[in-house]
C-alpha positions in Angstrom: 40.6 43.8 125.6 44.0 43.1 124.1 46.3 45.7 122.8 49.4 44.8 120.7 51.8 47.3 119.6 54.1 46.8 116.7 56.0 50.2 116.1 55.2 53.8 115.7 51.3 54.1 115.9 50.7 50.6 114.4 48.9 48.4 116.8 46.0 46.0 117.0 43.1 45.9 119.6 41.2 42.5 120.0 38.0 41.8 121.7 35.6 38.8 121.5 37.4 37.2 118.7 37.5 40.5 116.8 40.5 42.7 115.7 40.7 46.2 114.9 44.2 47.5 113.6 45.6 51.1 113.8 47.9 52.8 111.2 49.7 49.8 109.6 53.1 50.8 108.5 56.0 48.7 107.8 59.0 49.7 105.7 60.0 53.1 104.4 58.0 56.4 104.9 58.7 60.4 104.4 60.1 59.7 101.0 62.3 57.0 102.3 63.7 59.2 105.1 62.2 57.2 107.7 62.4 53.3 108.4 59.8 51.4 110.6 61.2 50.0 113.7 61.2 47.3 115.1 61.1 45.3 112.1 59.0 42.1 111.6 58.6 39.2 109.2 56.0 40.2 106.5 54.8 36.6 106.4 54.3 36.2 110.3 52.9 39.7 110.3 50.5 39.0 107.7 49.4 35.7 109.2 48.7 37.6 112.5 46.7 40.2 110.7 44.6 37.7 108.7 41.6 37.9 110.8 41.6 41.7 111.3 38.2 43.2 110.2 38.9 46.8 110.5 41.5 49.2 109.8 41.6 52.8 111.3 43.9 55.2 109.3 44.5 58.3 111.3 45.6 60.6 108.7 47.4 61.1 105.2 51.2 61.0 106.4 52.6 57.7 105.0 53.9 56.4 108.3 50.1 56.0 109.2 48.6 55.6 105.5 51.1 53.2 104.0 49.6 51.6 100.7 52.6 49.2 100.5 51.9 47.9 103.8 48.2 47.4 103.1 48.9 45.6 99.7 51.8 43.5 100.9 49.8 42.2 103.9 46.5 41.7 102.3 44.5 44.4 104.2 42.8 46.0 101.1 39.6 44.1 101.5 38.9 45.1 105.2 36.5 47.9 106.2 38.6 51.1 106.5 37.4 53.6 109.3 38.6 57.1 108.9 37.4 60.7 110.2 35.2 62.5 107.8 37.6 65.2 106.7 36.6 68.7 105.3 38.6 67.6 102.0 38.0 63.8 101.4 41.6 63.1 100.1 42.4 60.1 102.2 38.9 58.6 101.3 39.7 59.0 97.4 43.2 57.7 97.8 42.0 54.5 99.5 39.4 54.3 96.7 42.2 54.4 94.2 44.1 51.6 95.9 40.9 49.5 95.5 39.4 49.8 98.9 35.6 49.4 98.5 34.5 49.5 102.2 35.1 52.9 103.7 33.3 54.2 106.7 33.6 58.0 107.4 33.0 58.9 111.1 32.4 62.4 112.3 34.5 63.8 114.9 33.3 63.7 118.6 30.8 61.0 118.0 30.6 57.6 119.6 30.0 54.8 116.9 29.6 50.9 117.6 31.7 48.6 115.3 31.5 45.0 116.1 32.4 44.5 119.8 33.9 48.0 119.9 32.8 51.6 120.5 35.1 54.1 118.9 35.3 57.9 118.9 37.7 60.0 116.6 39.1 63.4 117.5 40.5 65.9 115.2 43.5 68.0 114.9 42.7 71.0 116.9 46.2 72.8 116.7 49.0 72.6 114.2 51.5 72.2 117.2 51.6 71.0 120.7 53.6 74.1 121.8 50.8 76.7 121.2 52.8 78.5 118.4 50.6 80.5 116.2 49.9 79.2 112.8 47.9 80.3 110.0 47.7 77.0 108.1 45.7 74.7 110.4 45.5 71.8 108.4 42.5 69.2 109.1 45.0 66.4 109.1 45.9 64.3 112.2 43.2 62.6 114.3 43.4 60.5 117.6 40.9 57.9 118.6 39.4 56.3 121.8 38.3 52.6 121.7 36.0 50.9 124.1 35.8 47.2 124.7 34.9 44.7 127.3 34.2 47.7 129.6 37.8 49.2 129.2 38.6 52.3 127.5 41.8 53.0 125.5 42.9 56.3 124.3 45.5 56.4 121.4 46.8 59.9 120.6 48.6 58.8 117.4 50.8 61.9 116.7 48.0 64.3 116.8 49.6 67.6 118.1 47.0 68.3 120.7 47.5 71.2 123.2 46.9 70.6 126.6 43.6 72.8 126.4 42.7 70.4 123.3 43.4 67.6 125.7 41.1 68.7 128.2 38.3 68.9 125.8 38.9 65.3 124.5 39.3 64.1 128.0 36.0 65.6 129.1 34.1 64.0 126.2 35.5 60.5 126.6 34.7 60.7 130.4 31.1 61.8 129.8 30.4 59.4 126.6 32.5 56.4 127.1 33.9 56.5 130.7 37.1 56.7 132.7 40.3 55.9 130.4 42.1 52.5 131.5 45.0 52.9 129.1 46.6 55.5 127.1 49.4 55.6 124.5 50.9 59.0 124.1 53.6 60.3 121.9 56.6 62.0 123.7 59.5 64.0 122.2 59.7 65.6 118.8 58.4 63.7 115.5 60.1 66.4 113.6 63.4 67.5 111.9 64.4 69.7 114.8 67.1 69.7 116.2 68.9 66.8 114.4 68.8 68.0 110.9 69.7 71.7 111.9 73.1 72.8 111.3 74.9 75.4 113.7 72.8 74.4 116.6 73.9 72.8 119.8 72.3 69.5 119.3 73.1 68.0 122.7 71.5 70.9 124.5 68.7 71.4 122.3 67.8 67.8 122.6 67.9 67.7 126.3 65.7 71.0 126.3 63.1 69.2 124.2 63.2 66.1 125.9 62.9 67.7 129.3 60.0 69.7 128.2 58.1 66.8 126.7 58.6 64.7 129.7 57.0 67.6 131.7 54.2 67.6 129.3 53.8 63.9 129.5 53.4 63.9 133.4 50.9 66.8 132.9 48.9 64.8 130.4 48.9 61.6 132.3 47.8 63.5 135.5 44.7 64.6 133.7 43.8 61.4 132.0 44.8 59.3 134.8 44.8 55.8 133.2 45.8 52.9 135.0 48.4 52.0 132.1 50.5 54.1 129.8 52.8 52.9 126.9 54.7 55.2 124.8 53.8 55.2 121.0 53.8 57.3 118.0 56.3 59.5 116.2 59.1 56.6 116.5 61.2 55.8 113.5 64.7 54.7 112.4 66.7 57.0 110.1 68.2 55.1 107.2 70.9 56.2 104.6 73.6 58.7 105.1 71.4 61.0 107.2 71.5 58.2 110.0 74.7 60.0 111.5 72.3 62.3 113.0 70.2 59.6 114.7 71.8 60.5 118.1 70.3 63.9 118.1 66.7 62.8 117.6 65.0 64.7 120.5 63.0 61.7 121.9 63.4 60.2 125.3 64.4 56.7 125.9 61.9 54.3 127.7 64.2 54.2 130.8 64.1 58.0 130.8 60.4 58.0 130.7 60.2 55.4 133.4 62.5 57.3 135.8 60.9 60.6 135.0 57.5 59.3 135.9 58.5 57.4 138.8 59.8 60.6 140.5 56.4 62.2 139.8 54.8 59.5 142.0 51.9 59.1 139.3 49.4 56.3 139.9 49.7 55.4 136.4 51.7 52.3 135.5 54.3 52.6 132.6 54.9 49.6 130.2 56.6 49.2 127.0 54.8 47.3 124.2 56.7 48.5 121.1 58.0 45.2 119.2 54.8 43.1 119.1 54.0 42.8 123.0 50.6 42.9 124.3 48.6 44.2 127.3 45.5 42.2 128.0 42.5 42.3 130.3 40.6 39.0 131.1 37.0 40.0 130.4 35.7 37.9 133.4 38.4 37.9 136.0 39.8 41.3 135.1 43.3 40.0 135.7 46.0 41.8 133.5 48.6 40.0 131.4 51.6 41.5 129.6 53.3 39.3 127.1 54.5 38.9 123.5 52.2 38.5 120.5 54.7 38.3 117.7 58.5 38.7 117.8 60.4 41.3 115.7 63.4 40.0 113.4 65.3 43.0 114.2 64.9 44.7 117.6 68.3 46.3 118.5 68.2 50.0 117.1 72.1 49.9 116.5 71.8 46.8 114.4 69.1 48.1 112.4 70.8 51.4 111.9 74.1 49.6 110.7 71.8 47.5 108.2 70.0 50.6 106.7 72.8 53.2 106.7 73.5 52.5 103.1 69.9 52.4 102.1 69.4 54.9 99.0 66.7 57.8 99.1 63.8 57.6 96.7 64.8 60.9 95.1 68.1 59.3 93.9 66.1 57.4 91.2 64.7 60.7 89.8 66.4 63.1 87.4 66.1 66.8 87.5 66.8 69.5 84.7 69.9 71.7 85.0 69.9 74.9 87.2 68.8 77.3 84.5 65.8 75.1 83.7 65.1 74.2 87.2 64.8 77.9 88.3 62.0 78.3 85.6 59.9 75.5 87.5 60.8 77.2 90.7 59.6 80.5 89.4 56.1 79.0 88.5 56.0 77.2 91.9 56.8 80.4 93.6 54.1 82.3 91.9 51.7 79.5 92.9 52.7 79.5 96.4 52.5 83.3 96.7 48.9 83.3 95.2 47.9 80.7 97.8 49.5 82.6 100.7 47.8 86.0 99.7 44.5 84.1 99.1 44.6 82.3 102.5 45.8 85.3 104.2 49.0 83.6 105.5 51.5 85.7 107.4 55.0 84.6 106.4 57.5 86.0 108.9 61.1 84.9 107.7 62.9 85.0 104.6 62.9 81.6 103.0 65.7 80.5 100.7 66.8 77.0 99.0 70.2 76.1 98.9 70.4 73.5 96.1 72.9 70.6 95.9 73.7 67.7 93.5 74.1 65.7 95.7 73.3 66.9 99.0 76.1 65.7 101.4 78.1 66.6 104.3 81.8 67.8 104.7 83.3 68.8 107.9 79.8 68.9 109.6 78.4 71.0 107.0 76.6 70.8 103.5 79.4 70.1 101.0 79.8 73.5 99.3 81.6 71.9 96.2 78.3 70.3 95.3 76.5 73.5 95.5 74.4 74.4 92.4 72.7 77.7 93.3 70.5 79.6 95.7 66.8 80.2 95.3 64.7 82.6 97.2 61.0 81.8 97.8 60.1 84.8 100.2 62.0 88.0 101.4 61.0 89.1 105.0 59.6 92.5 105.4 62.6 93.6 107.7 66.1 92.0 107.9 65.4 91.3 111.8 62.9 88.7 111.1 65.6 86.4 110.1 66.2 83.7 107.4 65.4 80.0 107.2 67.7 78.4 104.7 66.7 74.8 103.5 69.5 72.6 102.2 68.0 70.4 99.5 69.1 67.8 96.8 68.2 69.0 93.3 66.3 66.0 92.7 64.4 66.0 95.7 63.5 69.7 95.0 62.4 69.1 91.5 60.4 66.0 92.5 58.5 68.0 95.1 57.8 70.9 92.8 56.2 68.5 90.2 54.6 66.5 92.6 56.3 63.2 92.5 57.2 63.6 96.0 55.4 65.2 98.9 56.8 68.3 100.4 55.8 67.2 104.0 57.9 64.2 103.8 60.9 65.4 102.2 61.0 68.6 104.5 60.6 66.3 107.6 63.3 63.8 106.7 65.6 64.6 103.8 66.8 68.2 104.1 69.4 70.1 106.3 68.4 73.5 107.9 70.0 76.9 109.1 67.7 79.4 110.9 68.5 82.8 112.2 67.1 83.6 114.6 66.7 79.9 115.8 62.9 80.2 116.1 60.1 78.1 114.7 57.3 79.8 112.6 54.8 77.2 111.7 53.0 79.0 109.0 56.5 79.6 107.0 57.3 75.9 107.2 53.8 74.4 106.4 53.1 76.7 103.7 55.7 75.1 101.7 53.4 72.3 101.0 51.7 74.7 98.5 55.1 75.3 96.4 54.1 73.0 93.5 53.0 73.2 89.9 50.2 71.8 88.0 50.4 69.0 85.2 49.2 71.7 82.7 51.9 74.2 84.0 54.8 71.3 83.5 53.4 70.8 80.0 53.5 74.5 79.3 57.0 74.9 80.8 58.3 71.9 78.8 56.9 73.3 75.4 58.3 76.9 76.2 61.8 75.5 77.0 61.9 73.2 73.9 60.7 76.1 71.6 
């Protein structure tokens, strides 16, 4: 077995001359608010992936399911491996891309694919912190892959709780054997704390990093793999929001190594990001670590400097004036309220949008001279429940409402926030994915506005 890690959750696993690729992503994601890193030559990467037979796509987020990467690197004619989801959105999007070979696999089932045995594990919690959430998307997945007698567990960025992981580990141990190598996410692949205004970024970053390192040690103690490498939830911030990059709550590789060495775990920590590989010789069982392909940009500071002037995709969209935009928002709010009631979601905080054209900073705060207006989505039952204020560009807001952009990506990368009290309510946040209007409602609004 040979495992090569490119970036984020993008990696390849090879055995007996066959190659299985996970979550290929190169370029922009999250409505252009994330940039893949390290960066590779597309020509060299396409050549390296030319013999890949299978593509595993863990879930819909576009740092995992990235149509442009699949097109540019000539991967659409391969067999795609996905979980059988309760709603076949991923399958249908693959079909619309022109993919003709799609194998859907039930969760917690071992399937033979070429020289590999694989098992896919579903999202069992909406967050790894055990916070209550009513939405419970069937979205993320993790995967275990066995080849040449070795078992590899790839968490991806599936927010498994420790109790979830116990169940997954028990299944893998019983059906596939002991885990030899694991890649696990560490730190926050979210907008907190770096995109939140009025918080102590340094202290919050340290708190989250410290907690994630403790969680990582607990996970590795349970899984007890021979090797571990960090992967998943890693990216570069392009554009003007790159000024917040230093506050992203993710530990550095040296921090991970130092922390785990103090814990005296038997697991060996290695770094593969950037095209490096870990390989077992199938006969001698000797282990080699080396480089499969070299990135063209590997220094984070250099990449940030290159991409700090990149535009965001919403800048190419237009949006109606405020008085018209509020009509679209009224309809979207009505749709959202209907969904919240029908699904029995409990919304805790007041939710308001502070809308700007453009969204920008002045003296560490959103530039009030660019403020267009305030729109309330929800009023809390009592004032003590607090307020979530979302600062957003008018064009990004409109694009999400009319479904030109996806809320999840915009909220996760292109907004600024204020929150009192500073507490995360997952249901409040995730429910905003339903703040949209249908094509028919757009047509009706256009007709009524023009009448």
